[in-house]
C-alpha positions in Angstrom: -2.8 12.8 -14.4 -2.1 10.1 -12.5 -4.1 10.5 -9.6 -6.9 11.0 -11.8 -6.1 7.7 -13.5 -6.4 6.5 -10.5 -10.1 7.2 -9.7 -11.0 6.4 -13.2 -9.8 2.7 -12.2 -12.4 2.7 -9.8 -14.8 3.8 -12.1 -14.1 1.3 -14.7 -14.6 -1.6 -12.1 -17.8 -0.3 -11.5 -19.1 -0.1 -14.8 -17.2 -3.1 -16.2 -15.0 -5.1 -13.9 -14.1 -7.8 -16.0 -12.1 -5.4 -18.3 -10.5 -3.6 -15.0 -9.4 -7.1 -14.2 -8.2 -8.1 -17.8 -6.1 -5.0 -18.3 -4.6 -5.5 -14.7 -5.6 -2.1 -14.0 -6.1 -3.3 -10.4 -2.2 -4.2 -10.1 -1.5 -0.9 -11.0 -3.4 1.0 -8.7 -1.4 -1.1 -6.2 1.7 -0.2 -7.4 0.4 3.3 -7.2 0.6 3.4 -3.4 4.6 3.5 -3.8 4.1 6.7 -5.9 6.2 9.8 -5.0 3.1 12.3 -5.4 1.1 12.0 -2.4 -2.0 12.9 -4.1 -1.4 10.0 -6.5 -0.9 7.6 -3.6 -4.1 9.2 -1.8 -6.5 8.6 -4.9 -5.1 4.9 -5.4 -5.7 4.2 -1.9 -9.1 5.7 -2.0 -10.0 3.6 -5.4 -8.9 0.5 -4.1 -10.8 1.1 -1.2 -13.9 1.6 -3.6 -13.2 -1.8 -5.3 -12.3 -3.9 -2.3 -16.1 -2.5 -0.8 -17.8 -3.9 -4.2 -15.8 -6.9 -4.3 -14.3 -7.7 -1.0 -13.8 -11.5 -1.2 -12.0 -11.0 -4.6 -9.9 -7.5 -3.6 -8.9 -7.4 0.1 -7.1 -4.1 0.6 -5.2 -5.2 3.3 -2.2 -2.8 4.6 1.0 -4.6 5.6 3.7 -3.1 7.2 5.7 -2.1 4.3 2.4 -0.4 2.7 2.0 1.7 6.2 5.6 2.7 5.9 4.7 4.2 2.2 1.6 5.8 3.1 2.8 7.3 6.4 5.6 8.9 4.3 3.2 10.1 1.6 1.1 11.8 4.5 4.1 13.8 5.3 4.4 15.0 2.2 0.6 16.1 1.9 -0.2 19.5 1.7 -4.0 19.1 1.5 
């Protein structure tokens, strides 16, 4: 369910960016990057990338060392 929710946030941002911002869904997406389920992590990264492409000046999706380690760990857990 969380993996679907991550994609839904990107879709909501596309349709109604103000609502996604007011409800702090984008911040929740950033937290999902640390999820234990690698599919949730993958979908959160995809959603953040989509949001960044729509509003690069507002939401810069930057990968720091900590996030890179989490992504590499999630990649190691992926089966697909």
